[in-house]
C-alpha positions in Angstrom: 19.1 -22.5 49.6 17.3 -19.6 48.0 16.5 -19.9 44.3 15.5 -16.8 42.2 12.4 -17.5 40.1 12.8 -15.8 36.8 9.8 -14.6 34.8 9.5 -16.3 31.4 10.9 -14.1 28.7 8.6 -13.0 25.9 9.3 -12.2 22.3 8.9 -8.5 23.2 11.8 -8.9 25.7 13.9 -10.5 23.1 13.2 -7.7 20.6 14.0 -5.1 23.2 17.3 -6.8 24.2 18.3 -7.2 20.5 17.3 -3.6 19.6 15.1 -4.8 16.7 11.3 -4.6 15.9 8.9 -7.3 17.0 8.4 -8.4 13.4 12.2 -8.9 12.9 12.5 -10.9 16.2 9.5 -13.0 15.2 10.9 -13.8 11.8 14.3 -14.8 13.2 12.8 -17.0 15.8 10.4 -18.7 13.3 13.3 -19.5 11.0 12.4 -17.0 8.2 15.2 -16.0 5.8 13.8 -12.5 5.5 16.2 -11.0 8.0 19.7 -9.6 7.8 22.7 -11.6 9.2 23.3 -8.9 11.8 19.7 -8.9 13.0 19.6 -12.7 13.1 22.8 -12.8 15.2 21.5 -10.2 17.7 18.1 -11.8 18.1 19.5 -15.3 18.6 22.0 -13.9 21.2 19.3 -12.1 23.0 17.1 -15.2 23.0 19.9 -17.2 24.5 20.7 -14.6 27.2 17.1 -14.4 28.2 16.5 -18.2 27.9 13.6 -17.5 25.6 11.4 -20.5 24.9 8.9 -20.3 22.0 5.3 -21.2 22.5 5.4 -24.5 20.7 1.7 -25.3 20.6 0.8 -21.8 19.4 3.4 -22.0 16.7 2.2 -25.4 15.6 -1.3 -24.0 15.4 -0.2 -21.1 13.3 1.7 -23.4 10.9 -1.4 -25.6 10.3 -2.4 -24.9 6.7 -5.9 -23.7 5.9 -5.3 -22.8 2.3 -7.0 -19.4 3.0 -5.5 -16.0 2.3 -6.7 -12.6 3.5 -6.9 -9.7 1.1 -7.4 -6.2 2.7 -7.8 -3.3 0.3 -8.4 0.4 0.9 -11.4 0.9 -1.4 -12.9 -1.7 -3.6 -15.0 0.9 -5.4 -11.7 2.2 -6.8 -11.3 0.5 -10.2 -7.6 0.0 -9.6 -8.2 -2.0 -6.4 -11.1 -3.9 -8.0 -8.8 -5.0 -10.8 -6.1 -5.9 -8.3 -8.6 -8.0 -6.2 -9.8 -9.9 -9.3 -6.4 -10.8 -10.5 -5.2 -11.7 -7.0 -8.2 -14.0 -6.5 -7.6 -15.7 -9.8 -3.9 -16.3 -9.0 -4.8 -17.5 -5.5 -7.3 -20.0 -6.9 -4.7 -21.2 -9.4 -2.4 -21.9 -6.5 -5.0 -23.7 -4.5 -6.0 -20.9 -2.1 -9.4 -19.4 -1.2 -9.4 -15.6 -0.6 -11.2 -13.6 2.1 -11.7 -10.1 0.9 -12.1 -7.1 3.2 -12.6 -3.4 2.3 -11.1 -0.7 4.5 -13.0 2.1 2.7 -9.9 4.4 3.2 -10.7 4.4 6.9 -8.1 3.6 9.6 -10.6 2.4 12.1 -12.3 0.1 9.6 -8.9 -1.3 8.6 -8.0 -1.9 12.2 -11.2 -3.8 12.8 -10.5 -6.0 9.8 -6.9 -6.6 10.9 -8.2 -7.7 14.3 -10.6 -10.1 12.6 -7.8 -11.5 10.4 -5.7 -11.9 13.6 -8.4 -14.1 15.1 -8.8 -16.3 12.0 -6.5 -19.1 10.9 -5.4 -17.7 7.5 -2.1 -18.8 5.9 -1.1 -15.2 5.0 -2.3 -11.7 4.3 -2.0 -9.4 1.2 -2.9 -5.8 1.9 -2.6 -2.2 0.7 -2.4 -0.4 4.1 -3.8 2.9 5.3 -1.8 5.9 6.4 1.4 5.0 8.1 0.3 1.5 9.3 -1.3 0.8 12.7 -0.6 -1.0 16.0 -2.9 -3.8 14.7 -0.8 -4.2 11.6 2.4 -4.2 13.7 1.0 -6.8 16.0 -0.2 -9.0 13.2 3.2 -8.8 11.6 5.0 -9.5 14.9 2.9 -12.7 15.3 4.8 -14.2 12.4 1.8 -14.3 10.0 3.2 -14.2 6.4 2.5 -10.7 5.0 3.0 -9.0 1.6 2.2 -5.3 0.9 0.7 -4.2 -2.5 0.7 -0.7 -3.9 1.5 1.1 -0.6 4.5 0.9 1.7 4.6 1.3 5.5 7.8 2.9 6.9 9.6 0.6 9.2 7.5 -2.5 8.3 9.9 -5.2 7.1 7.7 -7.0 4.5 7.9 -7.5 0.7 6.2 -4.7 -1.3 4.8 -5.1 -4.9 4.1 -1.6 -6.2 3.9 0.7 -9.2 7.0 2.6 -10.4 5.4 5.9 -9.5 8.4 8.0 -10.5 8.4 6.5 -14.0 4.6 7.1 -14.4 4.9 10.8 -13.3 7.8 11.3 -15.7 5.7 10.0 -18.5 2.9 12.4 -17.7 5.3 15.3 -17.4 6.8 14.5 -20.8 3.3 14.4 -22.3 2.4 17.8 -20.8 5.7 19.3 -22.1 5.0 18.0 -25.6 1.6 19.7 -25.4 3.2 23.0 -24.6 1.7 23.4 -21.2 3.1 25.6 -18.5 0.1 26.3 -16.2 -0.8 22.8 -15.0 -3.0 22.0 -12.0 -1.8 19.0 -10.0 -4.4 17.1 -7.9 -2.2 14.9 -5.7 -2.9 12.1 -3.2 -2.7 12.2 0.6 0.7 13.0 2.2 0.4 10.1 4.6 0.1 7.4 2.0 3.2 6.3 0.2 1.7 6.5 -3.3 0.5 10.0 -2.7 4.0 11.0 -1.4 5.9 9.4 -4.3 3.7 10.9 -7.0 3.7 14.4 -5.5 7.5 14.4 -4.9 8.2 13.2 -8.4 5.9 15.9 -9.8 7.3 18.7 -7.8 10.9 17.6 -8.5 10.3 17.3 -12.3 8.0 20.1 -13.3 10.6 22.8 -13.7 12.7 20.6 -16.0 9.6 20.1 -18.2 8.8 23.8 -18.5 5.9 23.6 -16.1 5.1 26.4 -13.6 6.4 26.0 -10.0 3.5 28.1 -8.6 2.2 26.0 -5.7 -1.2 27.7 -6.1 -1.7 25.2 -8.9 -1.1 22.2 -6.5 -3.6 20.6 -4.1 -4.4 17.2 -2.8 -7.3 14.7 -2.1 -7.6 11.3 -0.6 -7.8 9.1 -3.8 -11.6 9.3 -3.8 -13.7 11.1 -6.4 -15.2 13.8 -4.2 -11.8 14.8 -2.9 -10.6 15.4 -6.5 -13.5 17.7 -7.0 -12.9 19.6 -3.8 -9.1 20.0 -4.6 -9.8 21.3 -8.1 -12.3 23.8 -6.8 -9.7 25.1 -4.3 -7.2 25.5 -7.1 -9.7 27.5 -9.2 -10.7 29.6 -6.2 -7.1 30.9 -6.0 -7.7 32.7 -9.3 -5.4 30.6 -11.4 -6.5 29.2 -14.8 -4.7 26.1 -15.8 -4.4 24.9 -19.3 -4.1 21.3 -18.2 -4.8 19.1 -15.2 -2.8 16.1 -13.9 -4.7 13.9 -11.4 -2.7 11.5 -9.2 -5.3 8.7 -9.6 -8.3 7.9 -11.8 -11.0 8.8 -9.4 -9.5 12.2 -8.4 -9.0 12.9 -12.1 -12.7 12.3 -12.7 -13.5 14.5 -9.7 -11.3 17.3 -11.0 -13.1 17.1 -14.4 -16.4 17.5 -12.6 -15.1 20.7 -10.8 -13.9 22.1 -14.2 -17.3 21.6 -15.7 -19.0 23.1 -12.7 -16.9 26.3 -12.7 -16.0 26.7 -16.4 -18.9 25.2 -18.2 -18.2 24.6 -21.9 -14.8 26.2 -21.5 -13.7 23.2 -19.5 -13.2 21.2 -22.7 -10.3 23.4 -23.5 -8.4 22.1 -20.5 -6.3 19.0 -21.3 -6.5 16.2 -18.7 -4.0 13.5 -17.9 -4.5 10.8 -15.2 -2.3 8.5 -13.2 -4.5 5.4 -13.6 -6.6 4.6 -16.7 -10.4 4.3 -16.1 -12.5 2.3 -18.5 -14.4 5.3 -19.8 -11.4 7.5 -20.4 -11.2 6.3 -24.0 -15.0 6.8 -24.6 -14.9 10.5 -23.9 -14.2 12.8 -26.9 -11.5 13.7 -26.8 -10.2 10.8 -24.7 -8.3 11.2 -21.4 -4.6 10.4 -21.7 -3.4 8.2 -18.8 -0.5 6.5 -17.1 -1.5 2.8 -17.1 -0.9 1.4 -13.6 -0.9 -2.4 -14.0 -3.2 -3.4 -11.1 -3.7 -6.9 -12.4 0.1 -7.6 -12.5 0.5 -6.2 -9.0 -2.3 -8.5 -7.8 -0.9 -11.6 -9.5 2.7 -11.0 -8.3 1.5 -10.1 -4.8 -0.2 -13.5 -4.4 2.7 -15.3 -5.9 5.1 -13.5 -3.4 2.8 -14.3 -0.5 2.8 -18.0 -1.5 6.6 -17.9 -1.5 6.7 -16.2 1.9 4.4 -18.9 3.3 6.7 -21.6 1.8 9.7 -20.0 3.4 11.3 -18.9 0.1 13.1 -15.5 -0.1 11.0 -12.7 -1.7 12.3 -9.3 -2.9 10.2 -6.2 -3.3 9.4 -5.1 -6.9 8.4 -2.0 -8.8 6.1 -2.6 -11.7 6.6 -0.5 -14.8 4.0 1.8 -16.1 2.9 2.5 -19.7 1.4 5.6 -21.2 -1.7 6.0 -23.4 -1.7 9.2 -25.4 -5.3 10.1 -26.4 -4.5 13.6 -27.5 -6.1 14.3 -30.9 -3.7 14.3 -33.8 -2.4 17.8 -34.5 -2.4 19.3 -31.1 -4.2 19.8 -27.8 -7.9 19.1 -26.9 
């Protein structure tokens, strides 16, 4: 009697049969509660049809606790991420974890290399602010079932909890401040279009500027990559278009500082007449005279909540994404503009 020998089904086969992502299939089959009832039903049905058998030894190895967390950030030179890392480490220590910190330096290849390194290590979970649009390495790591929490930046299609700033609220606060100062010609130095924070801040600015009496001339708008030099370059491009803004709004602290450098290079002493507002508050902003008004983006709170959320995911507890409120520091001199 002829017997057909069937190839052993893999988790990829199950995901394809169920019509879900690898990450969703992995979470269902590992017993995670972070899936919808519909996805859970489809994955379990597909697994039964394919006679899928999980790799028990590998799963047992993954579940072995090491009390070590990975933390992968885009640029530790950025004060926002430095503060986030410090708060995350302190919270992790309080919960009994050691943290392995890696710096992607806003570089996709460097991030991919660190993700491969973390995949080869026995860490209990990973906290990260990802690069543009995610990567195959991130998808693979997520599909492996490793507990994962995102901070500050989202990845479209990646089903993981996100702890991030309320970017729309912060931009609205800055727009209200600009309107109160009577500004119309405002230069906006935004973030990269491929990173969620850049997209959200730019979209909120473009959508809200007209309602706050601010020019909709796109010659006043440019973008950088959340690093200081790119803020300088973006501001120089704006000035090269022949416009003369009365105020500048930078989409993060480093690019705001870069924009101020460009103003000084091109305008000299006249640069002091241009009011500046930043999304992110750097330590020296209140030391300048006049000070730089800023949206305060609570990096420490995001770091603490991110680690707490990761600990919950590791323990199998449900975790919801959160938006962290911003506050605004008005350093405009009493009686008017700078």
